C-alpha positions as CSV (number, residue, x, y, z in Angstrom):
1,M,0.0,0.0,0.0
2,K,1.3,3.4,-1.0
3,T,0.6,6.5,1.1
4,W,0.4,9.9,-0.6
5,I,0.3,12.9,1.7
6,F,-1.2,16.2,0.5
7,A,-0.8,18.8,3.2
8,G,-1.8,22.5,3.3
9,L,-4.6,24.8,4.4
10,C,-6.2,25.6,1.0
11,D,-9.3,23.7,-0.3
12,K,-7.8,20.9,-2.4
13,S,-10.8,18.6,-2.3
14,D,-11.7,18.9,-5.9
15,T,-8.1,18.4,-6.9
16,L,-7.7,15.2,-4.9
17,L,-11.1,13.9,-6.0
18,N,-10.0,14.3,-9.6
19,I,-6.7,12.6,-8.9
20,S,-8.5,9.7,-7.1
21,S,-10.9,9.3,-10.0
22,V,-8.1,9.0,-12.5
23,L,-6.1,6.5,-10.4
24,A,-9.3,4.4,-9.9
25,A,-10.0,4.5,-13.6
26,S,-6.5,3.0,-14.1
27,G,-7.4,0.0,-11.9
28,Q,-5.9,1.2,-8.6
29,Q,-7.8,0.6,-5.4
30,V,-7.9,4.1,-3.9
31,L,-8.9,5.4,-0.4
32,L,-9.1,9.2,-0.1
33,V,-8.9,10.3,3.5
34,D,-10.5,13.6,4.7
35,A,-8.3,15.0,7.4
36,T,-9.5,18.5,6.9
37,R,-10.5,20.8,9.7
38,Q,-14.1,21.3,8.5
39,G,-14.8,17.9,7.0
40,R,-15.0,19.2,3.5
41,Y,-15.6,15.9,1.7
42,R,-19.1,15.4,3.4
43,Y,-20.3,18.1,1.1
44,S,-18.6,16.7,-2.0
45,I,-19.9,13.1,-1.8
46,G,-23.3,13.9,-0.3
47,M,-22.9,12.3,3.2
48,L,-24.3,15.2,5.3
49,D,-27.3,13.3,6.9
50,K,-26.0,9.8,7.5
51,P,-22.3,9.8,7.2
52,L,-20.5,6.5,6.9
53,P,-16.9,6.2,7.9
54,I,-15.8,4.8,4.5
55,T,-18.0,5.5,1.5
56,K,-17.8,4.4,-2.1
57,F,-17.8,7.3,-4.5
58,C,-17.0,7.3,-8.3
59,G,-15.0,4.1,-8.2
60,F,-12.9,4.8,-5.1
61,D,-13.5,5.0,-1.3
62,V,-13.6,8.2,0.8
63,A,-12.9,8.1,4.6
64,I,-14.6,10.8,6.6
65,G,-14.9,11.6,10.3
66,F,-11.5,10.2,11.4
67,T,-9.3,12.5,13.5
68,A,-6.2,10.4,13.8
69,W,-4.2,7.9,11.8
70,E,-4.7,5.2,14.4
71,D,-8.5,5.5,14.2
72,L,-8.4,5.4,10.4
73,H,-6.3,2.3,10.4
74,I,-8.8,0.5,12.7
75,G,-11.6,1.7,10.5
76,M,-9.9,0.4,7.4
77,L,-9.5,-3.0,8.9
78,A,-13.1,-3.1,10.0
79,D,-14.5,-2.0,6.7
80,Q,-12.5,-4.0,4.3
81,K,-13.2,-7.6,3.1
82,S,-10.4,-9.9,4.1
83,E,-9.1,-10.3,0.5
84,Q,-9.3,-6.6,-0.3
85,T,-6.5,-4.0,0.2
86,Y,-5.9,-0.5,-1.1
87,D,-3.1,0.2,-3.5
88,I,-3.0,3.9,-2.7
89,V,-4.2,5.9,0.4
90,I,-4.4,9.6,-0.3
91,L,-4.4,11.9,2.7
92,D,-5.8,15.4,2.6
93,I,-4.3,16.8,5.7
94,E,-5.1,20.0,7.5
95,L,-5.1,18.6,11.0
96,P,-1.4,19.0,12.0
97,D,-1.3,16.0,14.3
98,F,-3.3,13.6,12.2
99,C,-0.3,11.5,11.1
100,P,2.4,10.2,13.4
101,I,6.0,10.8,12.3
102,S,6.3,7.2,11.1
103,V,3.6,7.8,8.4
104,W,5.4,10.9,7.2
105,K,8.7,8.9,7.0
106,K,7.2,6.0,5.1
107,A,5.0,7.9,2.7
108,E,5.8,7.4,-1.0
109,L,4.8,11.0,-1.8
110,R,4.6,14.2,0.2
111,V,3.2,17.3,-1.4
112,W,2.7,20.8,0.1
113,V,-0.3,22.4,-1.6
114,S,-1.1,26.1,-1.7
115,D,-2.9,28.6,-3.7
116,Y,-1.7,32.2,-4.2
117,S,-3.4,33.6,-1.1
118,R,-1.0,35.5,1.1
119,M,-3.0,34.6,4.2
120,L,-2.8,30.9,3.5
121,M,0.9,31.1,2.7
122,H,1.5,32.9,6.0
123,N,-0.7,30.4,8.0
124,G,1.1,27.6,6.2
125,Q,4.4,28.8,7.8
126,S,2.9,28.2,11.3
127,W,1.6,24.8,10.2
128,L,5.1,23.7,8.9
129,D,6.7,25.2,12.0
130,H,4.6,22.9,14.1
131,L,5.5,19.9,11.9
132,F,9.2,20.4,11.7
133,D,9.6,21.5,15.3
134,Q,8.8,17.9,16.5
135,P,12.1,16.6,17.9
136,D,12.1,13.4,16.0
137,F,10.8,14.7,12.7
138,P,13.3,14.0,9.9
139,K,15.1,16.9,8.2
140,D,15.7,15.2,4.9
141,L,12.3,14.1,3.6
142,V,11.5,14.9,0.0
143,F,8.6,17.3,-0.5
144,H,6.9,18.4,-3.7
145,K,5.2,21.7,-4.2
146,L,1.8,22.1,-5.9
147,F,0.0,25.3,-6.7
148,I,-3.8,24.9,-7.2
149,Q,-6.4,27.4,-8.4
150,A,-3.5,29.1,-10.2
151,V,-4.3,32.3,-12.1
152,D,-2.3,34.8,-14.1
153,C,-1.2,37.6,-11.7
154,G,1.7,39.8,-11.1
155,V,3.2,37.6,-8.3
156,E,6.1,35.3,-9.2
157,E,6.2,31.7,-8.1
158,S,9.7,32.0,-6.8
159,Y,8.6,34.8,-4.4
160,L,5.7,32.7,-3.1
161,W,7.8,29.6,-2.4
162,E,10.3,31.6,-0.4
163,Y,7.7,31.2,2.4
164,M,8.4,27.4,2.4
165,N,12.1,27.1,1.4
166,R,13.4,27.9,4.9
167,F,12.1,24.7,6.3
168,P,14.5,21.7,6.6
169,A,13.2,19.4,3.8
170,L,14.4,18.4,0.4
171,W,12.1,20.6,-1.6
172,Q,11.7,19.8,-5.2
173,Q,12.5,23.1,-6.9
174,E,10.0,23.1,-9.8
175,P,6.4,23.3,-8.5
176,Y,3.5,21.6,-10.1
177,V,0.8,24.1,-11.2
178,L,-2.9,23.4,-11.8
179,P,-4.6,26.4,-13.5
180,W,-8.0,27.7,-12.5
181,D,-10.7,29.6,-14.3
182,E,-14.4,30.5,-13.9
183,G,-15.5,27.4,-15.7
184,Q,-13.7,25.1,-13.2
185,L,-15.3,27.0,-10.3
186,A,-18.7,26.5,-11.9
187,L,-18.0,22.7,-12.4
188,K,-16.8,22.4,-8.7
189,L,-20.0,23.9,-7.5
190,E,-22.2,21.8,-9.8
191,N,-20.4,18.6,-8.8
192,E,-20.9,19.3,-5.1
193,H,-24.6,20.1,-5.4
194,K,-25.4,17.1,-7.7
195,K,-23.1,14.7,-5.8
196,Q,-21.2,13.8,-8.9
197,L,-17.7,14.0,-10.2
198,L,-17.6,15.1,-13.9
199,L,-14.1,15.6,-15.3
200,K,-14.8,16.1,-19.0
201,P,-15.7,19.8,-18.8
202,L,-12.3,20.6,-17.2
203,S,-10.1,22.8,-19.4
204,R,-7.6,21.2,-21.7
205,I,-4.6,22.8,-20.0
206,Y,-5.8,21.7,-16.5
207,K,-6.2,18.1,-17.7
208,R,-2.8,18.2,-19.4
209,E,-1.1,19.3,-16.1
210,L,-3.2,16.9,-14.1
211,C,-2.0,14.0,-16.3
212,R,1.6,15.2,-15.9
213,C,1.4,15.3,-12.1
214,I,-0.2,11.8,-11.9
215,G,2.1,10.4,-14.5
216,E,5.3,11.5,-12.7
217,W,4.0,10.4,-9.3
218,M,3.1,7.0,-10.7
219,S,6.1,6.7,-13.0
220,W,3.7,6.3,-16.0
221,E,4.2,7.3,-19.6
222,I,2.0,10.3,-20.5
223,K,-0.1,8.1,-22.7
224,E,-1.1,5.9,-19.7
225,S,-2.2,9.0,-17.8
226,R,-4.3,10.2,-20.7
227,R,-5.9,6.8,-21.1
228,A,-6.8,6.8,-17.4
229,L,-8.2,10.3,-17.6
230,K,-10.4,9.3,-20.6
231,R,-11.8,6.4,-18.6
232,A,-12.4,8.6,-15.6
233,E,-14.3,11.1,-17.8
234,R,-16.7,8.3,-18.9
235,R,-17.5,7.3,-15.3
236,R,-20.3,8.9,-13.3
237,A,-21.2,8.8,-9.6
């Protein structure tokens, strides 16, 4: 089982739902874990009235309501059939103490996610201070950088990432960037209210960059990422 950690205080729920959908369409058994402060995924998957700890959605599972890795692990064991295991567990982490240090160490992928908001970048510094100030937290873990909801503006990426570079990690210098426009905001809102996950209306440049991210993280050829995306586009909730 691979563990992918996506940490950061911005709303990355639609991004991780999209990633989970593409991975599931490729045949991966995926669990997406909501470790956000406000329980964002209840609104995305339509589990407001009778939430289940682990829910099937668009070909993958979503775990909601867990506040610590230990509780999640117990819930996974209780929910799964004896012969079933997950290939990838994706963690959307806003709760700073959700994962023990051992999970951070063993994770196959660690990504710090942000948008261009100065407030979130500033608050992210405090979040990372808490993480790296733990006495036993390693100082040489590889972290990737991901900008979401990226728009054209007069702020350079190098300036934005200076907020993060002071922390003792092996930061990958070139960030991934997922562009954003009004159409994608409209699709996000429509998906939430209709309890669905449509990918086909996403912009061509967004889908291209999404395929690049997933392909590099999975060590796929770009054609494999595109095929998985096409299959995900045909799937409905």
